[in-house]
C-alpha positions, 0 to 999 in steps of 0.5 A: 280237834276239841270244840268249846260249848259254842261248837268252835274248833280249837287246836289240841296244842293250844287247849293244853297250853292254855290248861298249863298256864305257860305265863305263870310257870316261872313261879317254879321255874325261879326257885330252882335258879335261886337254889342252884345259883346259891349251891354253885356260890357254895361250891356244890353245883350239880347240873344234872340234879339243878336240870331234874330239879327244874323239869321236876318243878315245872311238872308238879306246877303243870299238874296243879294247874291241871288239877285246879282246871279239873276240881274247880270245874267240879266244885262249880267254881268255874262259871261263864262270868269268871274273867280269869284265863280260859279253864279248858274243862269248864269250857267244854274244850276237854273232858273231865276224864281227859283233865284227869289223865292229864293231870296224873300224866304231868304228876307221873313225870314229876314221880319220873324225874323225882326218882333220880333226886331221890337218889341223889338226896335221899328220904327228905327228897322223897318227903318233900316230893310226895307232899308237894304232889299231895298239895297240888291235888288238895288245893282245889280237890279232896274232901277238904281243898284248903284253896276254898278255905282261905289257906291258899297263901301258906300252901304257895309260900311253903312249896313254892318258896321254902320247899323249891329253893331248899330242895333245889339246894339240898339235892346239890350240896347234900345239906341246908344253910341259913342262906338256903332257908333266907332266900326262900322267903322272898321267892314264897312271897312273890309266889304268894303275890301271884295268888293274891292277884289272882284271887283278887280278880275273882272275889266277886266269883268265888263268893257267889260259888262258895270258894271262900279265898283269903281275898273273899275274906278280906275284901278288895282293899285289904287284899291290895294291901296284902298285895303290897305288903307281900311284895315289900317284904320280899324287897326287904328280906335281902336287906335284912339277910345281908346286914345279918351276915347270913348272905353275900352282899351281891344279893342286893342286886335283886333290889333292882327288880324294884322298877318292876314292882312299883308299877305292879302295885300302883296297877293292883291298887288303880284297876278292878278291871279283870283283863288288866288284873290277869295281865298283872298276875302275868307281870308279877310272875315275870316280876319273881323271875326277874328278882330271882334272875338278879339274886342268882346274878348276885351269888354267882358274881 
C-alpha cells in the first residue's frame, strides 16, 4: 500500500483513480457520443467501432493525465501550494518510474484498440491516433511542452473536439461531412472551457514555477472572459449550423444545457477559491457531457 510524504497509507486503487482524474474523463467520452450519434442519424452507425472509439478515447485521456502528473512533477510545476486535485507523483504516492509505466500502459491499450479502428478506417485513423498519443505526451513533456507555452487551448480544441468527433464518425461512415466538422466545434470549445478553469485556478502557482499557460499571460480577469466567450460560442454553433442547413434542427436541443452553463459562468466570475474552482472544473466537464447527450438526442430523434 503506497504512502504519501507524511507516511499516511493510501489504498492502491484510490491512488490510481486520483491520477486518472475520473471527474474529467467525460471530456473524452462526450465527443464519441456525438460522433456516433451523427453516424446513427446518417444510417452509418457501427456498434463495435463506436465502442472501440470510446475505449480508445478514454485510454488516451488517462494516458495524457498520467503524463501530466509525471512531467509536471519533473518540471517542478506541482508544488505543495497548488490548490488543484492531488497529483500522486508529487505527493510521493507513486514513483516517477511507476507513473511512466502506467502512462505507457494506458497508451498501449489505446494502440491495441486503435489497431481495430485502423482496420476500419485506414491510414487517416492511424495518423490521428499516433498524433493524439504524441500530443498527450508533448503537452507537458518533451523539449518544448506546449502546455507550458500558452498552447494548451489549441491542443485541446483539436484533439478533444475536431479529431475525436470526426474520427469517431469516420471509422463508422468511412467519409467526413460538413456536419461532422460542425458538431466537433462546440465539443472542442467545451473541452477548452475545462482547461481554462484548470489554468485559472493555477495562475499564481504556475507563474511562480515558470509554467506560462495562456491564463498566466492573460491574468484572472481576461481568463474569465475567455471562459465566458468559449461557453457562449459553444451554444451559438448549433444555431448557426441549423440556420445554414448543415445540421438537423434537432441539435437545438443542446441549448437546454444552458441551465447548467449560466450558473457555472457566474461561479467562475465570482470566486477565486481553489476548491470552488475545482468543483467548477468538474461541473464544466459535466456540462460538456450533458450538452453532448442533448446534441446526440437531437440527432437520434
